[in-house]
DOPATI-260963 format. One record per residue (C-alpha): residue in one letter; x, y, z; chain; residue number from 0. Coordinates in nm, 3 decimals. Layout:
BEGIN
aa=a xx=X yy=Y zz=Z ch=A i=NUM $
...
***
This chain:
BEGIN
aa=x xx=-0.316 yy=-1.803 zz=-0.242 ch=A i=0 $
aa=x xx=-0.483 yy=-1.924 zz=-0.514 ch=A i=1 $
aa=x xx=-0.417 yy=-1.832 zz=-0.874 ch=A i=2 $
aa=x xx=-0.565 yy=-1.492 zz=-0.884 ch=A i=3 $
aa=x xx=-0.536 yy=-1.152 zz=-1.134 ch=A i=4 $
aa=x xx=-0.630 yy=-0.803 zz=-0.986 ch=A i=5 $
aa=x xx=-0.848 yy=-0.533 zz=-1.138 ch=A i=6 $
aa=x xx=-0.836 yy=-0.180 zz=-0.956 ch=A i=7 $
aa=x xx=-1.070 yy=0.076 zz=-1.106 ch=A i=8 $
aa=x xx=-0.903 yy=0.388 zz=-1.068 ch=A i=9 $
aa=x xx=-1.198 yy=0.681 zz=-1.196 ch=A i=10 $
aa=x xx=-1.504 yy=0.498 zz=-1.141 ch=A i=11 $
aa=x xx=-1.764 yy=0.746 zz=-0.913 ch=A i=12 $
aa=x xx=-1.555 yy=1.073 zz=-0.965 ch=A i=13 $
aa=x xx=-1.856 yy=1.230 zz=-1.006 ch=A i=14 $
aa=x xx=-1.974 yy=1.183 zz=-0.653 ch=A i=15 $
aa=x xx=-1.631 yy=1.385 zz=-0.533 ch=A i=16 $
aa=x xx=-1.591 yy=1.668 zz=-0.843 ch=A i=17 $
aa=x xx=-1.399 yy=1.882 zz=-0.553 ch=A i=18 $
aa=x xx=-1.114 yy=1.679 zz=-0.529 ch=A i=19 $
aa=x xx=-1.144 yy=1.461 zz=-0.914 ch=A i=20 $
aa=x xx=-1.128 yy=1.779 zz=-1.132 ch=A i=21 $
aa=x xx=-0.756 yy=1.736 zz=-1.143 ch=A i=22 $
aa=x xx=-0.680 yy=1.410 zz=-1.068 ch=A i=23 $
aa=x xx=-0.867 yy=1.051 zz=-1.060 ch=A i=24 $
aa=x xx=-1.049 yy=0.934 zz=-0.760 ch=A i=25 $
aa=x xx=-0.753 yy=0.627 zz=-0.672 ch=A i=26 $
aa=x xx=-0.474 yy=0.921 zz=-0.654 ch=A i=27 $
aa=x xx=-0.669 yy=1.140 zz=-0.384 ch=A i=28 $
aa=x xx=-0.470 yy=1.245 zz=-0.124 ch=A i=29 $
aa=x xx=-0.552 yy=1.073 zz=0.233 ch=A i=30 $
aa=x xx=-0.442 yy=1.014 zz=0.575 ch=A i=31 $
aa=x xx=-0.110 yy=1.267 zz=0.558 ch=A i=32 $
aa=x xx=0.085 yy=1.008 zz=0.283 ch=A i=33 $
aa=x xx=-0.097 yy=0.798 zz=0.121 ch=A i=34 $
aa=x xx=-0.351 yy=0.796 zz=-0.194 ch=A i=35 $
aa=x xx=-0.698 yy=0.624 zz=-0.163 ch=A i=36 $
aa=x xx=-0.552 yy=0.397 zz=-0.439 ch=A i=37 $
aa=x xx=-0.280 yy=0.247 zz=-0.211 ch=A i=38 $
aa=x xx=-0.551 yy=0.070 zz=-0.020 ch=A i=39 $
aa=x xx=-0.702 yy=-0.154 zz=-0.273 ch=A i=40 $
aa=x xx=-0.313 yy=-0.215 zz=-0.396 ch=A i=41 $
aa=x xx=-0.212 yy=-0.346 zz=-0.105 ch=A i=42 $
aa=x xx=-0.477 yy=-0.501 zz=-0.005 ch=A i=43 $
aa=x xx=-0.416 yy=-0.675 zz=-0.321 ch=A i=44 $
aa=x xx=-0.039 yy=-0.732 zz=-0.274 ch=A i=45 $
aa=x xx=-0.063 yy=-0.843 zz=0.100 ch=A i=46 $
aa=x xx=-0.295 yy=-1.103 zz=-0.020 ch=A i=47 $
aa=x xx=-0.053 yy=-1.224 zz=-0.250 ch=A i=48 $
aa=x xx=-0.155 yy=-1.096 zz=-0.596 ch=A i=49 $
aa=x xx=0.104 yy=-1.011 zz=-0.758 ch=A i=50 $
aa=x xx=-0.042 yy=-0.924 zz=-1.104 ch=A i=51 $
aa=x xx=-0.297 yy=-0.641 zz=-1.111 ch=A i=52 $
aa=x xx=-0.451 yy=-0.451 zz=-1.371 ch=A i=53 $
aa=x xx=-0.517 yy=-0.045 zz=-1.301 ch=A i=54 $
aa=x xx=-0.795 yy=0.066 zz=-1.507 ch=A i=55 $
aa=x xx=-0.743 yy=0.442 zz=-1.575 ch=A i=56 $
aa=x xx=-0.960 yy=0.736 zz=-1.772 ch=A i=57 $
aa=x xx=-0.913 yy=1.049 zz=-1.700 ch=A i=58 $
aa=x xx=-0.661 yy=1.300 zz=-1.547 ch=A i=59 $
aa=x xx=-0.445 yy=0.968 zz=-1.497 ch=A i=60 $
aa=x xx=-0.096 yy=1.191 zz=-1.528 ch=A i=61 $
aa=x xx=-0.087 yy=1.224 zz=-1.099 ch=A i=62 $
aa=x xx=-0.219 yy=0.826 zz=-1.075 ch=A i=63 $
aa=x xx=0.058 yy=0.729 zz=-1.275 ch=A i=64 $
aa=x xx=0.325 yy=0.952 zz=-1.134 ch=A i=65 $
aa=x xx=0.260 yy=0.804 zz=-0.803 ch=A i=66 $
aa=x xx=0.218 yy=0.480 zz=-0.914 ch=A i=67 $
aa=x xx=0.583 yy=0.448 zz=-1.123 ch=A i=68 $
aa=x xx=0.651 yy=0.121 zz=-1.224 ch=A i=69 $
aa=x xx=0.521 yy=-0.021 zz=-0.931 ch=A i=70 $
aa=x xx=0.858 yy=-0.095 zz=-0.727 ch=A i=71 $
aa=x xx=0.683 yy=0.058 zz=-0.404 ch=A i=72 $
aa=x xx=0.442 yy=-0.249 zz=-0.350 ch=A i=73 $
aa=x xx=0.716 yy=-0.490 zz=-0.501 ch=A i=74 $
aa=x xx=0.496 yy=-0.529 zz=-0.857 ch=A i=75 $
aa=x xx=0.779 yy=-0.370 zz=-1.067 ch=A i=76 $
aa=x xx=0.799 yy=-0.739 zz=-1.193 ch=A i=77 $
aa=x xx=0.964 yy=-0.896 zz=-1.520 ch=A i=78 $
aa=x xx=0.625 yy=-1.110 zz=-1.529 ch=A i=79 $
aa=x xx=0.286 yy=-0.969 zz=-1.379 ch=A i=80 $
aa=x xx=0.308 yy=-0.677 zz=-1.156 ch=A i=81 $
aa=x xx=0.122 yy=-0.343 zz=-1.197 ch=A i=82 $
aa=x xx=0.000 yy=-0.299 zz=-1.551 ch=A i=83 $
aa=x xx=-0.179 yy=0.044 zz=-1.664 ch=A i=84 $
aa=x xx=-0.427 yy=-0.050 zz=-1.901 ch=A i=85 $
aa=x xx=-0.626 yy=0.225 zz=-2.138 ch=A i=86 $
aa=x xx=-0.923 yy=0.340 zz=-2.049 ch=A i=87 $
aa=x xx=-1.090 yy=0.237 zz=-2.387 ch=A i=88 $
aa=x xx=-1.410 yy=0.012 zz=-2.424 ch=A i=89 $
aa=x xx=-1.308 yy=-0.286 zz=-2.632 ch=A i=90 $
aa=x xx=-1.146 yy=-0.240 zz=-2.918 ch=A i=91 $
aa=x xx=-1.274 yy=0.111 zz=-2.991 ch=A i=92 $
aa=x xx=-1.083 yy=0.401 zz=-2.890 ch=A i=93 $
aa=x xx=-1.399 yy=0.602 zz=-2.735 ch=A i=94 $
aa=x xx=-1.336 yy=0.621 zz=-2.303 ch=A i=95 $
aa=x xx=-1.584 yy=0.344 zz=-2.161 ch=A i=96 $
aa=x xx=-1.890 yy=0.499 zz=-2.022 ch=A i=97 $
aa=x xx=-1.945 yy=0.262 zz=-1.766 ch=A i=98 $
aa=x xx=-1.812 yy=-0.048 zz=-1.530 ch=A i=99 $
aa=x xx=-1.905 yy=-0.285 zz=-1.821 ch=A i=100 $
aa=x xx=-1.731 yy=-0.169 zz=-2.120 ch=A i=101 $
aa=x xx=-1.402 yy=-0.066 zz=-1.857 ch=A i=102 $
aa=x xx=-1.428 yy=-0.426 zz=-1.794 ch=A i=103 $
aa=x xx=-1.457 yy=-0.517 zz=-2.176 ch=A i=104 $
aa=x xx=-1.159 yy=-0.290 zz=-2.212 ch=A i=105 $
aa=x xx=-0.972 yy=-0.543 zz=-1.957 ch=A i=106 $
aa=x xx=-1.082 yy=-0.876 zz=-2.109 ch=A i=107 $
aa=x xx=-0.741 yy=-0.900 zz=-2.286 ch=A i=108 $
aa=x xx=-0.561 yy=-0.873 zz=-1.978 ch=A i=109 $
aa=x xx=-0.762 yy=-1.083 zz=-1.820 ch=A i=110 $
aa=x xx=-0.688 yy=-1.331 zz=-2.074 ch=A i=111 $
aa=x xx=-0.308 yy=-1.268 zz=-2.085 ch=A i=112 $
aa=x xx=-0.277 yy=-1.340 zz=-1.729 ch=A i=113 $
aa=x xx=-0.427 yy=-1.709 zz=-1.741 ch=A i=114 $
aa=x xx=-0.478 yy=-1.690 zz=-1.373 ch=A i=115 $
aa=x xx=-0.789 yy=-1.918 zz=-1.194 ch=A i=116 $
aa=x xx=-0.949 yy=-1.623 zz=-1.037 ch=A i=117 $
aa=x xx=-1.046 yy=-1.200 zz=-1.075 ch=A i=118 $
aa=x xx=-1.093 yy=-1.017 zz=-0.800 ch=A i=119 $
aa=x xx=-1.270 yy=-0.628 zz=-0.873 ch=A i=120 $
aa=x xx=-1.225 yy=-0.370 zz=-0.655 ch=A i=121 $
aa=x xx=-1.266 yy=-0.013 zz=-0.660 ch=A i=122 $
aa=x xx=-1.004 yy=0.276 zz=-0.496 ch=A i=123 $
aa=x xx=-1.255 yy=0.473 zz=-0.370 ch=A i=124 $
aa=x xx=-1.278 yy=0.357 zz=-0.027 ch=A i=125 $
aa=x xx=-1.046 yy=0.311 zz=0.319 ch=A i=126 $
aa=x xx=-1.020 yy=-0.039 zz=0.447 ch=A i=127 $
aa=x xx=-0.802 yy=-0.345 zz=0.524 ch=A i=128 $
aa=x xx=-0.891 yy=-0.650 zz=0.432 ch=A i=129 $
aa=x xx=-0.736 yy=-0.987 zz=0.327 ch=A i=130 $
aa=x xx=-0.870 yy=-1.104 zz=-0.032 ch=A i=131 $
aa=x xx=-0.745 yy=-1.429 zz=0.054 ch=A i=132 $
aa=x xx=-1.038 yy=-1.523 zz=0.266 ch=A i=133 $
aa=x xx=-1.304 yy=-1.387 zz=0.044 ch=A i=134 $
aa=x xx=-1.174 yy=-1.643 zz=-0.213 ch=A i=135 $
aa=x xx=-1.136 yy=-1.853 zz=0.030 ch=A i=136 $
aa=x xx=-1.564 yy=-1.834 zz=0.078 ch=A i=137 $
aa=x xx=-1.625 yy=-1.823 zz=-0.252 ch=A i=138 $
aa=x xx=-1.468 yy=-2.169 zz=-0.337 ch=A i=139 $
aa=x xx=-1.580 yy=-2.309 zz=-0.032 ch=A i=140 $
aa=x xx=-1.986 yy=-2.145 zz=-0.107 ch=A i=141 $
aa=x xx=-1.883 yy=-2.274 zz=-0.501 ch=A i=142 $
aa=x xx=-2.010 yy=-1.922 zz=-0.601 ch=A i=143 $
aa=x xx=-2.012 yy=-1.766 zz=-0.934 ch=A i=144 $
aa=x xx=-1.984 yy=-1.430 zz=-0.801 ch=A i=145 $
aa=x xx=-1.900 yy=-1.288 zz=-0.396 ch=A i=146 $
aa=x xx=-2.009 yy=-0.944 zz=-0.340 ch=A i=147 $
aa=x xx=-1.824 yy=-0.776 zz=-0.042 ch=A i=148 $
aa=x xx=-2.068 yy=-0.612 zz=0.179 ch=A i=149 $
aa=x xx=-2.039 yy=-0.356 zz=0.514 ch=A i=150 $
aa=x xx=-2.331 yy=-0.296 zz=0.743 ch=A i=151 $
aa=x xx=-2.313 yy=0.057 zz=0.840 ch=A i=152 $
aa=x xx=-2.624 yy=0.319 zz=0.769 ch=A i=153 $
aa=x xx=-2.516 yy=0.470 zz=0.413 ch=A i=154 $
aa=x xx=-2.505 yy=0.806 zz=0.295 ch=A i=155 $
aa=x xx=-2.683 yy=0.887 zz=-0.021 ch=A i=156 $
aa=x xx=-2.448 yy=0.902 zz=-0.349 ch=A i=157 $
aa=x xx=-2.473 yy=0.945 zz=-0.711 ch=A i=158 $
aa=x xx=-2.491 yy=0.530 zz=-0.723 ch=A i=159 $
aa=x xx=-2.463 yy=0.237 zz=-0.470 ch=A i=160 $
aa=x xx=-2.551 yy=-0.145 zz=-0.393 ch=A i=161 $
aa=x xx=-2.693 yy=-0.256 zz=-0.100 ch=A i=162 $
aa=x xx=-2.789 yy=-0.674 zz=-0.061 ch=A i=163 $
aa=x xx=-3.014 yy=-0.922 zz=0.103 ch=A i=164 $
aa=x xx=-2.875 yy=-1.221 zz=0.195 ch=A i=165 $
aa=x xx=-3.002 yy=-1.532 zz=0.368 ch=A i=166 $
aa=x xx=-2.837 yy=-1.751 zz=0.694 ch=A i=167 $
aa=x xx=-2.582 yy=-1.846 zz=0.470 ch=A i=168 $
aa=x xx=-2.484 yy=-1.581 zz=0.297 ch=A i=169 $
aa=x xx=-2.618 yy=-1.633 zz=-0.054 ch=A i=170 $
aa=x xx=-2.764 yy=-1.320 zz=-0.212 ch=A i=171 $
aa=x xx=-3.138 yy=-1.311 zz=-0.247 ch=A i=172 $
aa=x xx=-3.186 yy=-0.974 zz=-0.415 ch=A i=173 $
aa=x xx=-2.926 yy=-0.690 zz=-0.523 ch=A i=174 $
aa=x xx=-3.135 yy=-0.342 zz=-0.469 ch=A i=175 $
aa=x xx=-2.966 yy=-0.038 zz=-0.686 ch=A i=176 $
aa=x xx=-2.979 yy=0.305 zz=-0.512 ch=A i=177 $
aa=x xx=-3.293 yy=0.177 zz=-0.268 ch=A i=178 $
aa=x xx=-3.471 yy=0.468 zz=-0.068 ch=A i=179 $
aa=x xx=-3.522 yy=0.310 zz=0.281 ch=A i=180 $
aa=x xx=-3.279 yy=0.414 zz=0.506 ch=A i=181 $
aa=x xx=-3.110 yy=0.305 zz=0.845 ch=A i=182 $
aa=x xx=-2.839 yy=-0.020 zz=0.846 ch=A i=183 $
aa=x xx=-2.782 yy=-0.212 zz=0.553 ch=A i=184 $
aa=x xx=-2.548 yy=-0.407 zz=0.369 ch=A i=185 $
aa=x xx=-2.343 yy=-0.175 zz=0.118 ch=A i=186 $
aa=x xx=-2.151 yy=-0.332 zz=-0.141 ch=A i=187 $
aa=x xx=-1.810 yy=-0.253 zz=-0.132 ch=A i=188 $
aa=x xx=-1.764 yy=-0.279 zz=-0.462 ch=A i=189 $
aa=x xx=-1.509 yy=-0.538 zz=-0.406 ch=A i=190 $
aa=x xx=-1.606 yy=-0.872 zz=-0.609 ch=A i=191 $
aa=x xx=-1.452 yy=-1.220 zz=-0.677 ch=A i=192 $
aa=x xx=-1.530 yy=-1.400 zz=-0.968 ch=A i=193 $
aa=x xx=-1.360 yy=-1.728 zz=-1.147 ch=A i=194 $
aa=x xx=-1.198 yy=-1.599 zz=-1.429 ch=A i=195 $
aa=x xx=-1.400 yy=-1.791 zz=-1.745 ch=A i=196 $
aa=x xx=-1.730 yy=-1.731 zz=-1.561 ch=A i=197 $
aa=x xx=-1.613 yy=-1.331 zz=-1.593 ch=A i=198 $
aa=x xx=-1.509 yy=-1.327 zz=-1.951 ch=A i=199 $
aa=x xx=-1.821 yy=-1.537 zz=-2.035 ch=A i=200 $
aa=x xx=-2.099 yy=-1.299 zz=-1.839 ch=A i=201 $
aa=x xx=-1.901 yy=-0.955 zz=-1.990 ch=A i=202 $
aa=x xx=-1.908 yy=-1.115 zz=-2.336 ch=A i=203 $
aa=x xx=-2.302 yy=-1.215 zz=-2.306 ch=A i=204 $
aa=x xx=-2.368 yy=-0.858 zz=-2.159 ch=A i=205 $
aa=x xx=-2.251 yy=-0.730 zz=-2.498 ch=A i=206 $
aa=x xx=-2.434 yy=-0.979 zz=-2.711 ch=A i=207 $
aa=x xx=-2.736 yy=-0.825 zz=-2.504 ch=A i=208 $
aa=x xx=-2.656 yy=-0.499 zz=-2.520 ch=A i=209 $
aa=x xx=-2.653 yy=-0.425 zz=-2.166 ch=A i=210 $
aa=x xx=-2.494 yy=-0.163 zz=-2.022 ch=A i=211 $
aa=x xx=-2.483 yy=-0.161 zz=-1.666 ch=A i=212 $
aa=x xx=-2.269 yy=-0.428 zz=-1.436 ch=A i=213 $
aa=x xx=-2.553 yy=-0.366 zz=-1.162 ch=A i=214 $
aa=x xx=-2.840 yy=-0.325 zz=-1.337 ch=A i=215 $
aa=x xx=-2.811 yy=-0.630 zz=-1.587 ch=A i=216 $
aa=x xx=-2.561 yy=-0.869 zz=-1.434 ch=A i=217 $
aa=x xx=-2.611 yy=-0.854 zz=-1.028 ch=A i=218 $
aa=x xx=-2.986 yy=-0.798 zz=-0.958 ch=A i=219 $
aa=x xx=-3.095 yy=-1.051 zz=-1.229 ch=A i=220 $
aa=x xx=-2.816 yy=-1.236 zz=-1.129 ch=A i=221 $
aa=x xx=-2.968 yy=-1.354 zz=-0.799 ch=A i=222 $
aa=x xx=-3.215 yy=-1.559 zz=-0.988 ch=A i=223 $
aa=x xx=-2.973 yy=-1.663 zz=-1.257 ch=A i=224 $
aa=x xx=-2.664 yy=-1.781 zz=-1.091 ch=A i=225 $
aa=x xx=-2.521 yy=-1.880 zz=-0.753 ch=A i=226 $
aa=x xx=-2.431 yy=-1.529 zz=-0.580 ch=A i=227 $
aa=x xx=-2.322 yy=-1.517 zz=-0.257 ch=A i=228 $
aa=x xx=-2.180 yy=-1.215 zz=-0.002 ch=A i=229 $
aa=x xx=-1.926 yy=-1.177 zz=0.188 ch=A i=230 $
aa=x xx=-1.944 yy=-0.979 zz=0.470 ch=A i=231 $
aa=x xx=-1.612 yy=-0.739 zz=0.653 ch=A i=232 $
aa=x xx=-1.654 yy=-0.638 zz=1.033 ch=A i=233 $
aa=x xx=-1.349 yy=-0.424 zz=0.996 ch=A i=234 $
aa=x xx=-1.310 yy=-0.020 zz=0.992 ch=A i=235 $
aa=x xx=-1.487 yy=0.111 zz=0.606 ch=A i=236 $
aa=x xx=-1.529 yy=0.446 zz=0.477 ch=A i=237 $
aa=x xx=-1.649 yy=0.491 zz=0.200 ch=A i=238 $
aa=x xx=-1.534 yy=0.802 zz=0.029 ch=A i=239 $
aa=x xx=-1.862 yy=0.960 zz=-0.189 ch=A i=240 $
aa=x xx=-1.819 yy=1.302 zz=-0.117 ch=A i=241 $
aa=x xx=-1.636 yy=1.639 zz=0.035 ch=A i=242 $
aa=x xx=-1.788 yy=1.524 zz=0.362 ch=A i=243 $
aa=x xx=-1.701 yy=1.155 zz=0.375 ch=A i=244 $
aa=x xx=-1.319 yy=1.224 zz=0.266 ch=A i=245 $
aa=x xx=-1.343 yy=1.508 zz=0.568 ch=A i=246 $
aa=x xx=-1.451 yy=1.229 zz=0.812 ch=A i=247 $
aa=x xx=-1.222 yy=0.934 zz=0.702 ch=A i=248 $
aa=x xx=-0.925 yy=1.186 zz=0.756 ch=A i=249 $
aa=x xx=-1.047 yy=1.276 zz=1.111 ch=A i=250 $
aa=x xx=-1.110 yy=0.911 zz=1.182 ch=A i=251 $
aa=x xx=-0.758 yy=0.844 zz=1.152 ch=A i=252 $
aa=x xx=-0.692 yy=1.105 zz=1.469 ch=A i=253 $
aa=x xx=-0.889 yy=0.794 zz=1.669 ch=A i=254 $
aa=x xx=-0.635 yy=0.515 zz=1.836 ch=A i=255 $
aa=x xx=-0.842 yy=0.245 zz=1.735 ch=A i=256 $
aa=x xx=-0.881 yy=0.324 zz=1.404 ch=A i=257 $
aa=x xx=-0.571 yy=0.445 zz=1.341 ch=A i=258 $
aa=x xx=-0.431 yy=0.092 zz=1.491 ch=A i=259 $
aa=x xx=-0.650 yy=-0.109 zz=1.253 ch=A i=260 $
aa=x xx=-0.554 yy=0.074 zz=0.930 ch=A i=261 $
aa=x xx=-0.178 yy=0.114 zz=0.985 ch=A i=262 $
aa=x xx=-0.124 yy=-0.207 zz=1.234 ch=A i=263 $
aa=x xx=0.006 yy=-0.631 zz=1.121 ch=A i=264 $
aa=x xx=-0.022 yy=-0.527 zz=0.725 ch=A i=265 $
aa=x xx=0.158 yy=-0.228 zz=0.582 ch=A i=266 $
aa=x xx=-0.054 yy=-0.019 zz=0.387 ch=A i=267 $
aa=x xx=0.206 yy=0.056 zz=0.126 ch=A i=268 $
aa=x xx=0.265 yy=0.380 zz=-0.105 ch=A i=269 $
aa=x xx=0.535 yy=0.588 zz=-0.306 ch=A i=270 $
aa=x xx=0.783 yy=0.722 zz=-0.068 ch=A i=271 $
aa=x xx=0.924 yy=1.104 zz=-0.052 ch=A i=272 $
aa=x xx=1.259 yy=1.156 zz=0.155 ch=A i=273 $
aa=x xx=1.152 yy=1.519 zz=0.371 ch=A i=274 $
aa=x xx=1.322 yy=1.630 zz=0.638 ch=A i=275 $
aa=x xx=1.125 yy=1.573 zz=0.988 ch=A i=276 $
aa=x xx=0.845 yy=1.821 zz=1.123 ch=A i=277 $
aa=x xx=1.019 yy=2.096 zz=1.325 ch=A i=278 $
aa=x xx=0.804 yy=2.260 zz=1.579 ch=A i=279 $
aa=x xx=0.888 yy=2.600 zz=1.696 ch=A i=280 $
aa=x xx=0.908 yy=2.701 zz=2.059 ch=A i=281 $
aa=x xx=0.549 yy=2.887 zz=1.990 ch=A i=282 $
aa=x xx=0.397 yy=2.575 zz=1.851 ch=A i=283 $
aa=x xx=0.108 yy=2.410 zz=2.025 ch=A i=284 $
aa=x xx=-0.039 yy=2.112 zz=1.879 ch=A i=285 $
aa=x xx=-0.289 yy=1.877 zz=1.983 ch=A i=286 $
aa=x xx=-0.446 yy=1.539 zz=1.880 ch=A i=287 $
aa=x xx=-0.277 yy=1.560 zz=1.497 ch=A i=288 $
aa=x xx=-0.097 yy=1.400 zz=1.223 ch=A i=289 $
aa=x xx=0.219 yy=1.580 zz=1.147 ch=A i=290 $
aa=x xx=0.403 yy=1.462 zz=0.814 ch=A i=291 $
aa=x xx=0.742 yy=1.480 zz=0.710 ch=A i=292 $
aa=x xx=0.841 yy=1.830 zz=0.640 ch=A i=293 $
aa=x xx=0.617 yy=2.039 zz=0.806 ch=A i=294 $
aa=x xx=0.693 yy=2.359 zz=1.004 ch=A i=295 $
aa=x xx=0.468 yy=2.460 zz=1.249 ch=A i=296 $
aa=x xx=0.498 yy=2.812 zz=1.452 ch=A i=297 $
aa=x xx=0.114 yy=2.809 zz=1.555 ch=A i=298 $
aa=x xx=-0.142 yy=2.601 zz=1.687 ch=A i=299 $
aa=x xx=-0.292 yy=2.295 zz=1.555 ch=A i=300 $
aa=x xx=-0.553 yy=2.061 zz=1.680 ch=A i=301 $
aa=x xx=-0.730 yy=1.754 zz=1.565 ch=A i=302 $
aa=x xx=-0.603 yy=1.855 zz=1.214 ch=A i=303 $
aa=x xx=-0.425 yy=1.599 zz=0.925 ch=A i=304 $
aa=x xx=-0.107 yy=1.788 zz=0.762 ch=A i=305 $
aa=x xx=0.028 yy=1.635 zz=0.471 ch=A i=306 $
aa=x xx=0.393 yy=1.693 zz=0.381 ch=A i=307 $
aa=x xx=0.561 yy=2.057 zz=0.348 ch=A i=308 $
aa=x xx=0.303 yy=2.200 zz=0.530 ch=A i=309 $
aa=x xx=0.404 yy=2.507 zz=0.708 ch=A i=310 $
aa=x xx=0.171 yy=2.689 zz=0.982 ch=A i=311 $
aa=x xx=0.250 yy=3.053 zz=1.042 ch=A i=312 $
aa=x xx=0.327 yy=3.202 zz=1.413 ch=A i=313 $
aa=x xx=-0.002 yy=3.302 zz=1.600 ch=A i=314 $
aa=x xx=-0.261 yy=3.082 zz=1.396 ch=A i=315 $
aa=x xx=-0.470 yy=2.829 zz=1.476 ch=A i=316 $
aa=x xx=-0.568 yy=2.559 zz=1.280 ch=A i=317 $
aa=x xx=-0.835 yy=2.331 zz=1.403 ch=A i=318 $
aa=x xx=-1.039 yy=2.044 zz=1.257 ch=A i=319 $
aa=x xx=-0.901 yy=2.088 zz=0.930 ch=A i=320 $
aa=x xx=-0.677 yy=1.844 zz=0.644 ch=A i=321 $
aa=x xx=-0.449 yy=2.049 zz=0.500 ch=A i=322 $
aa=x xx=-0.249 yy=1.903 zz=0.165 ch=A i=323 $
aa=x xx=0.081 yy=1.878 zz=0.066 ch=A i=324 $
aa=x xx=0.264 yy=2.251 zz=0.080 ch=A i=325 $
aa=x xx=-0.014 yy=2.473 zz=0.190 ch=A i=326 $
aa=x xx=0.098 yy=2.734 zz=0.348 ch=A i=327 $
aa=x xx=-0.058 yy=2.919 zz=0.610 ch=A i=328 $
aa=x xx=0.024 yy=3.259 zz=0.722 ch=A i=329 $
aa=x xx=0.035 yy=3.447 zz=1.061 ch=A i=330 $
aa=x xx=-0.242 yy=3.495 zz=1.300 ch=A i=331 $
aa=x xx=-0.498 yy=3.274 zz=1.073 ch=A i=332 $
aa=x xx=-0.779 yy=3.109 zz=1.197 ch=A i=333 $
aa=x xx=-0.873 yy=2.823 zz=1.014 ch=A i=334 $
aa=x xx=-1.225 yy=2.567 zz=1.126 ch=A i=335 $
aa=x xx=-1.260 yy=2.287 zz=0.953 ch=A i=336 $
aa=x xx=-1.109 yy=2.362 zz=0.610 ch=A i=337 $
aa=x xx=-1.005 yy=2.086 zz=0.382 ch=A i=338 $
aa=x xx=-0.753 yy=2.263 zz=0.156 ch=A i=339 $
aa=x xx=-0.618 yy=2.098 zz=-0.153 ch=A i=340 $
aa=x xx=-0.223 yy=2.096 zz=-0.235 ch=A i=341 $
aa=x xx=-0.004 yy=2.404 zz=-0.294 ch=A i=342 $
aa=x xx=-0.195 yy=2.652 zz=-0.176 ch=A i=343 $
aa=x xx=-0.156 yy=2.987 zz=0.025 ch=A i=344 $
aa=x xx=-0.387 yy=3.141 zz=0.297 ch=A i=345 $
aa=x xx=-0.224 yy=3.512 zz=0.318 ch=A i=346 $
aa=x xx=-0.208 yy=3.684 zz=0.726 ch=A i=347 $
aa=x xx=-0.481 yy=3.729 zz=0.906 ch=A i=348 $
aa=x xx=-0.747 yy=3.527 zz=0.732 ch=A i=349 $
aa=x xx=-1.052 yy=3.339 zz=0.856 ch=A i=350 $
aa=x xx=-1.180 yy=3.035 zz=0.717 ch=A i=351 $
aa=x xx=-1.497 yy=2.854 zz=0.887 ch=A i=352 $
aa=x xx=-1.700 yy=2.537 zz=0.776 ch=A i=353 $
aa=x xx=-1.838 yy=2.298 zz=0.932 ch=A i=354 $
aa=x xx=-1.829 yy=1.945 zz=1.026 ch=A i=355 $
aa=x xx=-2.115 yy=1.840 zz=0.778 ch=A i=356 $
aa=x xx=-2.015 yy=2.117 zz=0.510 ch=A i=357 $
aa=x xx=-1.589 yy=2.193 zz=0.524 ch=A i=358 $
aa=x xx=-1.458 yy=2.465 zz=0.323 ch=A i=359 $
aa=x xx=-1.275 yy=2.355 zz=0.091 ch=A i=360 $
aa=x xx=-0.991 yy=2.537 zz=-0.134 ch=A i=361 $
aa=x xx=-0.918 yy=2.443 zz=-0.419 ch=A i=362 $
aa=x xx=-0.547 yy=2.334 zz=-0.549 ch=A i=363 $
aa=x xx=-0.310 yy=2.644 zz=-0.601 ch=A i=364 $
aa=x xx=-0.507 yy=2.863 zz=-0.444 ch=A i=365 $
aa=x xx=-0.414 yy=3.223 zz=-0.308 ch=A i=366 $
aa=x xx=-0.624 yy=3.312 zz=-0.004 ch=A i=367 $
***
């Protein structure tokens, strides 16, 4: 791995999924029974040989700090480099950053101090496994100023997204912001590589000219000004830009091929919690589900993702649900297409149902 520093945005695009970001940052959204979304970008960096990572925070980042700690679970508790939590301020002022460009301005001192040859920027709102070192190899081979990673799929509309057009050599010919055209497109994954000196000059130049948007003011005009290249990612990718997308990505883990891709080979690291093994009563029926440590199952569970400490009462039927840590489902309940945040209690005999395109959401700590 060539000399590289990583920067992760933990709170970008929070407006896309307000149900889950009212009490936490995007990066600390629980996922897949035991993980947080930030674990994927952070583990990708560690597995790619990057040992200095800056985490840009903003609002509601207490749960993120509790999860990351010193970074020891990602082997980033180091005397030099390691995991650094960056303050959510734009430049030298004490005002919160308003956009990605201001966030990068606030991180320039960290990037300079790291003194690495390349910078890789990544968001924490997606589920995927990518060797970033291959992106940097392509970046160097193409003599690129900026390399953007993309995934081809049919885009679900969100608050803000970028679509790329490329030639046969993966040189970017157009950068479109929120295009109206549908169908399968080259969706920018918000993973970018640049030489450190180039990125710092670009950020400085942007503020001297009063720019406010990294996409509109730098990437779009940069097609003609800079040497922009794209890197195609062919693996599993889920952009968590809505409650529906969150639900679907969790359900995807019930597919054998997705599960093997995400959890096979290079590990996805996370904070380790010691819990008792899951317990299954004689009355329990469990089909095609992920059941985490500490769960107690007395009812029927089918096509579900259950986080640590979930309890399913006797006679309850829970299908196509995502139940986060320490949820309690009472006896004889019937739940279908439900996403329930942490520490919620559903009393006996309740019937709750959503649908695949609009799951029924229960706020953290609710009593129903």
